[in-house]
C-alpha positions in Angstrom: 0.0 0.0 0.0 2.8 2.5 0.8 4.1 2.2 -2.8 0.7 3.3 -4.1 0.2 6.3 -1.9 2.0 8.8 -4.2 0.0 7.5 -7.1 -3.3 7.7 -5.1 -2.6 11.3 -4.1 -1.6 12.3 -7.6 -4.6 10.5 -9.2 -7.2 12.1 -6.8 -5.8 15.6 -7.3 -5.8 15.1 -11.1 -9.4 13.8 -11.1 -10.5 16.6 -8.8 -8.9 19.3 -11.0 -10.9 18.3 -14.1 -14.4 18.4 -12.6 -16.0 21.9 -12.6 -18.7 22.9 -10.1 -21.3 23.1 -12.8 -20.6 19.5 -13.8 -21.9 18.3 -10.5 -24.6 21.0 -9.9 -22.6 23.1 -7.4 -22.4 26.9 -7.4 -19.0 28.3 -8.6 -18.9 30.9 -5.8 -15.6 32.8 -5.2 -12.3 32.8 -6.9 -10.5 29.4 -7.2 -6.7 29.3 -6.9 -6.6 26.0 -8.7 -9.0 24.5 -11.3 -11.7 22.0 -10.5 -13.4 21.1 -7.3 -12.2 21.9 -3.8 -11.6 19.1 -1.4 -14.5 20.1 0.7 -16.8 19.9 -2.3 -15.7 16.4 -3.1 -16.3 15.4 0.5 -19.7 16.9 0.4 -20.6 15.0 -2.8 -19.3 11.7 -1.5 -21.0 12.2 1.9 -17.8 11.9 3.9 -16.0 14.3 6.3 -13.6 16.8 4.9 -10.9 15.5 7.3 -11.3 11.9 6.0 -11.1 13.0 2.4 -8.0 15.0 3.0 -6.4 12.0 4.7 -7.5 9.8 1.7 -5.9 12.2 -0.7 -2.7 12.1 1.3 -2.8 8.3 1.6 -3.3 8.2 5.3 -6.5 6.3 5.8 -5.3 2.7 5.7 -7.5 0.6 3.4 -10.8 2.3 2.6 -14.0 0.4 2.1 -15.3 -0.3 -1.4 -18.6 1.5 -0.8 -16.9 4.8 0.2 -14.4 4.5 -2.7 -17.4 4.2 -5.0 -18.9 7.3 -3.4 -15.7 9.2 -4.1 -15.6 7.8 -7.7 -19.1 9.1 -8.2 -18.3 12.5 -6.8 -15.3 12.8 -9.2 -17.4 11.5 -12.2 -14.9 8.7 -12.8 -15.3 6.3 -15.7 -15.5 2.6 -15.1 -11.8 2.3 -16.0 -10.9 5.1 -13.6 -13.0 3.6 -10.9 -11.2 0.3 -11.4 -7.8 2.1 -11.1 -8.9 4.0 -7.9 -9.7 0.7 -6.2 -6.4 -0.8 -7.3 -4.2 2.0 -5.9 -6.3 2.6 -2.8 -7.1 -1.0 -1.8 -4.7 -3.1 -3.8 -7.5 -5.1 -5.4 -10.1 -4.7 -8.2 -13.5 -3.3 -7.2 -16.5 -5.5 -7.0 -18.7 -5.5 -10.1 -21.3 -2.8 -10.2 -24.7 -3.9 -9.0 -27.2 -4.6 -11.8 -30.7 -4.9 -10.5 -32.7 -7.9 -11.4 -35.4 -7.3 -14.0 -38.9 -6.5 -12.7 -41.3 -9.5 -12.5 -43.7 -10.0 -15.4 -46.7 -9.9 -13.1 -45.7 -6.4 -11.8 -44.9 -5.1 -15.2 -48.4 -6.0 -16.4 -49.9 -4.1 -13.5 -47.6 -1.2 -14.2 -48.6 -1.1 -17.9 -52.3 -0.8 -16.8 -51.7 2.3 -14.8 -50.8 5.0 -17.3 -52.5 7.8 -15.3 -51.2 6.8 -11.9 -47.6 7.2 -10.7 -46.3 3.7 -10.1 -42.9 2.0 -10.0 -41.3 -1.3 -9.0 -38.6 -1.6 -6.4 -36.5 -4.5 -5.1 -35.7 -5.0 -1.5 -32.7 -2.7 -1.8 -35.0 0.2 -2.9 -33.5 0.1 -6.4 -35.9 1.2 -9.1 -36.5 -1.7 -11.5 -39.3 -0.1 -13.7 -41.6 2.9 -13.6 -44.3 4.6 -15.8 -44.4 8.1 -17.3 -46.7 9.3 -14.5 -44.0 8.6 -11.9 -41.5 10.6 -14.0 -44.0 13.4 -14.2 -44.3 13.4 -10.4 -40.6 12.9 -9.4 -38.8 14.4 -12.3 -36.4 13.1 -15.0 -33.8 11.9 -12.4 -36.2 9.2 -11.3 -34.9 6.4 -13.6 -34.3 2.7 -13.6 -31.2 1.8 -11.6 -31.4 4.7 -9.1 -31.9 4.0 -5.4 -34.8 5.8 -3.6 -33.4 5.5 -0.1 -30.1 7.4 -0.7 -31.5 10.7 -1.9 -34.2 10.6 0.8 -31.4 10.8 3.4 -28.6 12.6 1.5 -30.2 15.0 -1.0 -31.6 18.3 0.5 -34.0 18.6 -2.5 -35.6 15.2 -1.8 -35.9 16.0 1.9 -37.7 19.3 1.1 -40.0 17.5 -1.3 -41.2 15.2 1.5 -43.1 17.5 4.0 -43.6 14.5 6.3 -39.9 13.6 6.0 -39.3 12.2 9.5 -42.1 9.7 9.3 -41.4 8.6 5.7 -37.6 8.4 6.4 -38.2 6.3 9.5 -40.4 3.9 7.5 -37.5 3.4 5.1 -35.1 2.6 7.9 -37.6 0.1 9.3 -38.1 -1.5 6.0 -34.4 -1.8 5.3 -33.9 -3.5 8.6 -36.7 -6.0 7.8 -35.2 -6.5 4.3 -31.8 -7.2 5.8 -33.2 -9.9 8.0 -34.6 -11.7 4.9 -31.4 -11.0 2.8 -28.5 -11.0 5.3 -25.9 -12.0 2.8 -26.7 -9.5 0.1 -23.6 -7.3 -0.4 -25.4 -4.4 -2.2 -27.9 -4.1 0.6 -25.2 -4.2 3.3 -23.1 -1.6 1.4 -26.2 0.7 1.1 -26.9 0.5 4.8 -23.3 1.0 5.8 -23.1 4.1 3.5 -26.2 5.6 5.0 -25.1 5.0 8.5 -21.9 6.8 7.9 -23.4 9.6 5.8 -26.7 10.4 7.6 -26.8 11.0 11.4 -30.6 10.6 11.2 -30.3 7.2 9.5 -27.7 6.1 12.0 -29.8 7.1 15.0 -32.9 5.4 13.8 -31.0 2.3 12.7 -29.5 1.9 16.1 -33.0 2.0 17.8 -33.7 -1.3 15.9 -37.0 -0.1 14.4 -38.5 -2.9 12.2 -41.3 -1.9 9.9 -43.1 -3.1 6.8 -44.2 -0.1 4.8 -47.6 -1.0 3.3 -49.7 2.1 2.9 -50.3 5.6 4.2 -50.8 9.3 3.4 -48.1 11.9 3.0 -47.7 15.5 1.9 -45.3 16.7 -0.8 -44.1 20.1 -2.0 -43.8 19.8 -5.8 -41.7 22.7 -7.3 -44.5 23.5 -9.9 -47.7 21.8 -8.6 -47.3 23.0 -5.0 -48.4 21.1 -1.9 -50.2 17.8 -2.6 -51.6 15.2 -0.2 -51.0 11.8 -1.6 -51.9 8.2 -0.7 -49.3 5.5 -1.2 -49.8 1.8 -1.4 -47.1 -0.9 -1.6 -48.1 -4.2 -3.1 -45.8 -7.2 -2.9 -45.5 -9.9 -5.5 -45.6 -13.5 -4.2 -43.1 -15.1 -6.5 -40.0 -15.1 -4.3 -38.4 -12.0 -6.0 -39.2 -9.8 -3.0 -40.2 -7.0 -5.4 -42.8 -4.3 -4.6 -45.2 -2.2 -6.7 -45.6 1.3 -5.3 -48.6 3.3 -6.4 -49.5 7.0 -5.7 -53.0 8.4 -5.7 -54.4 11.8 -4.7 -56.0 12.0 -1.2 -58.3 15.0 -2.0 -59.7 17.0 -4.9 -57.1 19.8 -5.1 -54.3 17.2 -5.0 -56.1 15.2 -7.8 -56.2 18.3 -9.9 -52.5 19.1 -9.2 -51.4 15.6 -9.9 -53.4 15.5 -13.2 -51.8 18.8 -14.3 -48.4 17.1 -14.0 -49.3 13.9 -15.8 -51.3 15.7 -18.5 -49.8 19.2 -18.8 -51.7 21.7 -21.0 -48.8 21.6 -23.6 -49.3 17.8 -24.0 -53.1 18.2 -24.3 -52.6 20.8 -27.1 -50.3 18.5 -29.0 -52.8 15.6 -28.6 -55.6 17.7 -29.9 
């Protein structure tokens, strides 16, 4: 490892210098003495402490975990080849293969196809999105795509937290569900890496995880603040498929007439209706 420390330091500095704040949706405030991101910005994007990242860049953190290295790789916008190189020089071994979610079950896809006007999506037990309809994209935005994880932004993204007006309750439900899911899948490396990452990066997640809450999220009502449609009160239902895949269909419906009107305005905006006519 000591022979790779100079290479690790040089590589991280070089990768940091090529990423501009606007590349990762950060404001470019103030003059910069050197090009690229500041160390503090990389730490923020990777959800690690600035002290830890400085020590990583100086080669003084021992052998970092694979999940946190992947978080740094994501913050620095590394390609797959660059991610592979980072793991080799920081850990002395190749990184694990990137997780590819299993396909959504046929039965849930059929249900999803029959709900064009209702936001619906399919998750696995890791909260990875396996499939979704256009109505879900209209509600959550273009960043809601297959392969993304819904638990991470809930705890780590301020915009997602602001969207959920009942954040404390919804977030605790996610923690309880992840604990229940880990009981059923104790040897799943992707699930364990996700939980470990959230425990390090989110004090709220860590506190609620340590109180051993176990919960199966089935249905409920929540309020959201949509950037264009405003406040909506929505019902959510979680339907499990009984085929051994441990996948869930999540469906959103409006809880009152104003929310129904606002939700329909997102799914069927006036511009789309004009084109259709």
